N, C-alpha and C positions, 0 to 999 in steps of 0.2 A: 724668667717666666712671668708674664703679666698676672696681676691679681685676678682678672676675669678667667683666664685660663686655669689658675689654680683652683678656682671655685668650680669650673667646669670639670676639672679632673677629679675633685673630691666627690662632687655629686655623681659622676659617672662611676666612680669606684663604689659608692655606697649602693648603687643599683646593681653593680656587677658582683659583689661579694656580700653575702649575709652570713655572718658568723654566729647567728643566734638560733641555731638548730633547726633553721629552715632553709628551703632551697630558694635562690633567687629566681626571678623570671629570666626566660631566655632572651638576653639582650645582647646583640652582637656587637660589643664593644671591643676595640683591638687592644693588643698589648701595650700599644703606645699610650692609650687612654689611662690604662692601668698604671704605668709609669708615671705618668703626669700626676694622677692621684696620690701616688706614694712619695713624689718628689725624687725619684731615681731616674737614671739614664734608661731608656728603653732598650738599648743595644742595637746592634746592626741586624738587619733583616737578613735571614739566610735559609737556604733550603732545609726543611724540617721533615722528620720522619714521624708519623703519629701511629702508633699500633694500639688497636682498641681491643679490650676484653681478652688480653693474654691470660690464659688461666694457669695459675700457680698452684701447685699441690701442697696441701699442708700435711703435717706428721699423720692425720688420721685418715688421708685420702681425700677429704673435701678439697675442692677447688675454688680458688678466689679469683674474681676478674680485676686485672689491673690494665690501666691505660699507660703507655709509654710515650713520652715526648722527648725526642732526641734530634741532635744535628744529624743532617744526612752525610756529612763529611765523616769518613772513617776515624776511629780513634777513641781514645778511653777519656771519660769525663767523670767529674764528681756527680754524685746523685742527690737529688731532694725527694725524699719519701713522704707521702700524705695517705693517711688511712682513714677513711670516713664511712658513715653509714647512710649519707643522704644523697648519694647518686653522683658519678663522676662525669656524666655526659653533659652537663649544663655548660652554657657559653663561657660563663664566668671562669670555670676551671680551664676551659681550653685557651683563654687569654692569659691566665696565670702560668699555665705549662709552656705557652709560647714565649712569654717573657723570660722565664728562667732559661730557656734555651737560647734566646738572643744573648743572655749574659753569661753563656758558657757552661751551662749546667744541663743534666737530663732530669725531667720531672716525672715521677712515677705516682700515679694516684690510683688508689685501691678501693673497691667496694668491700666493706667488712663483711663478715660471714653472715649469710642469710638475707642480705640486702641487695637489691637491684640485680645485678648480673652475677652476683657471686652464689655459689651453693651453700648448703647447709642450714642449720636450725639458727634463727635469730634470737639471741638472748643478750641484753647489753652487758658490756664490760668483761665477762668472765672468759672469753675466748681471745681477748685482745693480746695478752702477753705471749701465748704461743705462736698464735697466728702471726703477730707482728715479728717475732724472732724468725719465724720459717720464711716470712717474705724477705727479710734481710738476707737470710742465707742464700736464697734464691738470686738476689740482686748481686750478691758477692761472686757468684759464678758466672755472671754474664761478661760477654767479651768486651762490651762498652764500659765497663765499671772500672774507675781508676782507684778504688780503694777508699775514697773519701765519701761518706755518706752523712747527709743532713736530714732532718726531719722538720715539717712545718705544718702548721694549721692551728684552728681555734676550736675551743669547746670541746665537743667529743673527740674531734681529731688534734685536740691539744692532749687530752688523755691518752690517746692510743701511742703518743710519743713517749710519755713516762712509762707505759705498759711494757714497751719493747726495750726498755734502757737498761734493766737490772742484768749485770753480768755480761753486756753486749759490747765486746771490744771492737766490733766492726762498726758501731755507731760513733760518728766523730762530733757531731753537734746538734743541738735541737733549737727549735724556736716555737714556743708554745704561747698562743694567745688565749687568754680566759680559760686555761685548763690546769688541772691539777691531778696528781696522782692518787688522791684521797677524796674520791667522790663522796664517799660516806660523811665526811666532815661538813658538807652542805647539804646533803639529803636530810639530815638531821642537825638542828640548831638546839643545844642544851636539851636534847631528848624529844624535841618536838619536831614533827615532819614539816620540810619546806613544802608546803602543800600546793601552792599555786603553781610552782615550777614542776614539781615531781608528777603529779598526777596527769596534768594535760600533755606533757611530753612523753611519759611513758604510754599513755592511751594512744597518741598519734603514731607512735612507732609500732605498737602492737597492731594497730588497725592497718598500717601499712604492710606489715609483714602478713597479716591475714588476707589483704588483697592480692598480695603476690601469691598466696597460697590458693587463691580462688574462692576463700570464704567471704560469703556477702555480709553475714552478720558483723555489725561494728560495736565496739565497745562506747558507751555513752555516758557521760559524767555531768551532772549539773553541780558545779561547784559551790553555789550558794545554797543549796538545799542538802549538800553532803557536807564532809569535812569535820564531823563530830568524832571525838577521841574518847572512847570509853572500853580500852582493853583491859583485861584482867592484869592485876599486878603479879608478876611471875618472874622467876629468874630467866636469863637469856637462854636460848636454845640455839646455839651456834649452828649456822647453816654449813653443811658439809658439802662444798662445792665438788670435790673429787667423787663423791658418792653420786651427785647429780649428774655428773658427766657420763656416768656408766648407765644412767637411765634417761634417755632422751625424753620419755614422756612426762619427766618431772618439771620440764620447762613449759609444759602446756598452760599452767595457771597464769604464767606472765609474772613480771617483776613485782607487780603491785602486791603479790601474795607474800613478798618479803617484807613489806613495810608496816608490820604490826608492832614491832619491838626493836628499838635501836640497838640492843645488845645482841640481837641475832645475827646482825651483819657486821658489827663493829670490827671484827678481826678477819672478815673475808679478804684474803691477799688482794683481790682484783679491786676491792673498795678502799683499802687502806694501805698507804705506801710506807708507813713507819719502818717496817722491817727491811725496806729495800734501799734506803738512801746511801748506806755503806757499800752498796755494789754497783753504784753508777759512777762511770768514769767520763762520760760526755758532758760538756757545759751547756747551759741552757741560756737563751735569750727569752726571759718571761715577760710577758705583756699583760698587764691587770688594769682594772677599773676600780675607783672608790666605790662604784654601785654595781659590781659585778657579783654574780651568785658564788663564783669561786674565790673571791678575794682572800678570806681568811686562811682557808687550807693552802692556797697558792703562796701566801706569805709564809706559812709552815714549811712548804717545799723550799722555798728559798733559803730560810735560815738553816734547815737541816742539811740541805745538800752542800751549803758552804762550810758546815761543820764535819759533815760525815762522808762527803763525797770523796772518791778516789781521784787524785790528780788534778787534771783540767776541769773536773766537774766543779770544784771549789772557785772556778773563775766565772761561775754562773752570774748573770745580770738581770736586773729587773727595771721595767718601766711601768709606772702607774700613773694613769691619767683620770680626768673627771668623767669617766665613760661608764656606760651600763654594758650589759652583755651584747655587744655589737661590734661594729668596725671601729678600730681606734680612729678617732676624729669624728665620729657621728655626732652631730650637733643637737643633741637631745635637751640641752639647758643653754638658753641664750646668754646666761651670765658668764659661761665659760666658752663661748663660741670661739673666740680668737686663740685660746689655749688649746682648744681640741683641733682647730686647723693646724697649730703648729705641732700638735701632738702627733698628728698623721705623717707630717714631714719627718718628725723625729724618728717614728717607727720605721718608716720606709728606708730612710737613710741607715739606721742601725741594722735593720734585718739584712739588707744587702752587704753592709760592711761586716756583719757578723759572719755570714756565709763565705764571703771572699777571703776573710781571714782564716777561718778554721778549714775551709775545703779547697782553697786554692793557694793558701800561703802568702797572700798579699798583705803587707804591712798597711792596714787601714787604721791603725790607732785603737781599734776596739779593746785591745787587751789592756790598755793603759787607762781607758776610760773609767768612769765612777761606776761603782757597783750598782748604784741605784739612781734612777732619774723618777722624780716625783712632781706633780702638778699640785701646787699649794693653792687651794681654793681660798676664796675671800681676797687675797692679793692677786690672785690668777696669774702665777708666774711658775715656770718650770725651773727646778733646781736640782743640781747634783748632789748625791750623799754618797758615803762610802760603807755604810753598814746599815742594818735593821735590826732592832729599833735603834734610833740614832743615839750615839753614845753620850751625847751632851743633854739627853732628856732629864728634866726635872720632875719626876713623879710626884703628882701633887693630888692630894684628897681634897675634893669639893663635897662638903657635907650638906645634906637636905636640911631644911628648917621649915617650921609652920607653926601656927597656933592652933592646928588640928583642922584647918579648912583649906587644904591644898587642892581641892577639887576644882578642876578646870583652870583656864587661864585668868578667870575672875576671882581665883582663891589668893591665898596668902602664902603660897610655897615660895621659899627662898633657897639660894644655892650660895655657899660661900666656903672660904677656906677655915672658918672658924668653927671649932668643935661644939656640937650642942651640948647644952645643959638639961635641964628639966623643961622639956617640951611636951605638949600632948601629942598623941599619935593621929595620924591620917586614917580615915576609912573610907572604903569605896565598896560597891556592890558590882560583882562580875556576873551577868547573865550570859550564858552560852548561845541563848537565842537572839542576843543582841550584842554582838561583839563589836570591839573598836574595830573600825575598818582600816584596811591597808591603803595607804596613799604613797606611793615611792617606796624605794628601799633598795637592797641588794639581792635581786632574785631574777630569775628568767621571766622577761615579760609574757603576759598572755592577755589577749583581747583588751579589755578596759583596764586592766591592771598593769600600770607602767612602772618600770623600775627608774630609778634616778632621784633627784631632788625635787620636791613639790612642797608647796605651802600646806602646812599642817594646822592652820588656824581653826578650821571647822572641827577637827578632831579634838583640839584642845578646848573646845566648848562643851564637851562631854563630861559628866559628873564621875563617870567611872575611869577617867584619866586624872591622875594627880599631876601637877604642873609645878616645877620647881625652877626659879629663874635667879640669875645673879643681878646685882645693880648694873646699870649701863656702864660699860668699861670706858675708862679715860684714856687708855693707850691700847696698842695691839697686843693680842694675846694668841700665841700659836700654839695649836694642839696638832701634833703630827706623831702617830704611832698607835699601838694597841690601846683600846679603851675597855675598861671594865666598871660593872656596877656591883657593889656589896650592899645587900639590902636585908634588913632585919624585918621579919614580917611573920604574921599569923594568920590562920584562916579558920573557918568553921566546917571545913570539909577534909576528906582523907587525902585528896590529890587536887591540884590546880595549877596554874601557870602564874608567872609574873614575867613581865616584858619591861624593857627599859630602852629609851630613844634619846640620843643627844641631839639637840637642834640648835640653830643659829637664829636667834631672834633679831630681826632688823627693826631700826628705829620707825619704820612705817607699819609696824605690826605683823608683817609677814614672817613666818616661821619655818625654815627650811631644815629638813632632816639630813644628818650626816651620817649616821650609823646607829643600828640597833641591835637588840638580841632578845633571847628568851631563855626561861629555865622552866623545865616541866618538873614539878615538885617531887615526883617519885624518883626521878633520876638526879636529885641533887646530890647524892654521894657516889653513885655508880650506875652506869647503864646496865651492868650486868646482873647485879642485885638490887633492884629497885625496892624502896620501902614506902609504905603509906605515911601520911602525916598524922600526928596526934592533934586533933582539933583543939584550938586554944593555946597551943604551945608556940613560943616564939623560936624562929628558925633563922640560920644564916644563909642567904642565897648569893651566889656569885654568878652573875650574868656577862657573858662575853659578848661584846659589841662589835668585835673583830677590830677595824682600824679605820682612821681617816687622817687627813691632813687639811686643816683650815685655820686661817687667821680671823679671829673675831675682832673686828675693826671697831675703833672707838664709836661709842654710841649703841654698839650692839650688846645684846646680853646672852649669856651661856644659859641654854635651856635644858631641862630634863623631864622627860614623860615617863611615868611610871604607871602601868595598867597591867591587865591579865590576859589581853588578847590583841592581836594584829592580824586580823583575818581578811582574805585568805592567804596571806603571805605564810602563816603557820596554821596547822589545823587547830580547832577550838577545843578546848578541854571541857568535858561535861561535867567536871567536878564530881564524878560518881565514883572513882577509884577502881573502875572495872567491876562495880556491883549493880544489882538490880536490873540486869539486862541491857540489851543494846539500845534500847529507847530511853534510858534514864537520862535526865538532865536535872541538875541542881544549881540553884543560885548560890554563889559562894559570898560570903561577907569578909572582906580583906582589911586587914589592919596592918599598916607600915609605921615602924618605929624610927625615932630619931631624937635619941637622948644620950646622956653620959654613959648609959649602960649599953645601948644598942644604937651607936652612932652610924647610921647609913650613910654611905658616900659614893660618889662617883670618882673613879681613879683616872686622871687625865695625864697624858704625856706632854707636859708643857715643855716648849722649846725656848731658851732664852733668847731675846733679841738683842 
């Protein structure tokens, strides 16, 4: 295939499929163009039968609409199922359906409950396990089904695959893109709400449902004026989903009413997959991005399914590229453009090989392939690995240092493997009315807030951002795996936040974010029993930055940013600990320690070269 045709296919596919919770425009691209973009064979054109809005009855009598794409020739075929809440009638999914049929599959795509042509009340996540299993049962009774069932899709329709998998022996294999069985784990990060992705998405979905019901009033949210967190400190009050299901009126407030306390929903089965890994027997081909909103929990899914899964589930594979929450290969960062183009080809080839092996029994070599394929940023290469985290990892502590003036990139903050001795602490002021702004990261993009890697130089000019940097490197240093910050700090309020961000500092002064995290102080010990801080007391905070894979090149420096806000990626703490009313906002005076008694450090997974 010529280079120009590859680029044309990629751009076409980007227009065709949008895996970022939004529907693409109706563009009549053919299955052949989809195949070009994916780097797979388009298959032979053949007569096809398309059945629209076949109504499938669920156990409670509600009927869900499903579209069936199948060869006109009589016979039994393997089926690939997709369940999604964004509408099945768009041209991109028609092209995908025809592509699968050309390659010997039946494609079944369903509107989830309460959306588009399906009946019922819309409420995200909680109906998907039962509805998914009921749909699989219906497929298993059809005359055209040969007994081999795969699932496909990204984002919410990556989640629906996990939801129907526990105890489902009729499920053969899955392919989740940017999806996880534990939505809870990215709704909250360290107890802080992932604000920029959760509020707009839930608002748009609720408004779509209202429109379907003929309700003219729409929910409106001004992200920059809202997003203050001042909930009372209280024990968790777990949501009882089964009781809610008995009272449909309890869904009327919408999902945002659940988002006041992370402990309330931490163990809702539909939001946390921890209890289900040992019940899954189908293997997955998981696709993730270093800047995707589901990266952390998806890595948990991968590790746990390989440990606890039944039989073939332990043969799960994962591919992680330099991607945001969108199509694999989307060129959002020119530094990684070639790797992204190659990544799309890798995904397309492995997806078809995955289904051909598990659903058709064709020896594609997929079972003998590496467990993990990762894009190593910095060197910008794809590499195969056999486990996660990598067995050869050298877990290394990089301690922060300063003479008490680490504020901004113009300060004296240092980062090295040397233990600190007697060093003065660093101080900064966190004002919730003037939070450190979000610029890139791993979240669902919304309007001007783009996910991915961006230059952080302007943010590092702020006095409320402590910046710690290593000496320029003389040789390559690879960091691949989970990243954690251990921070010793105190404050003069009863509740506040601390954030950490790992960055790659280029010789020309540009600063690119790799991964970040946050801890809401009240939840430092437990999301179920939060406790206030004692002002003036030094506490140990652990901040999960999820993971990355990056080679810091010679001349580059490893950088770390410590602050108390990253808004609107996370909602902003008012520092009031739930006291003095909803409008209370306090300025917090933060102190960060790095001495022999309180050695704050960044814990990095260094890979020997």
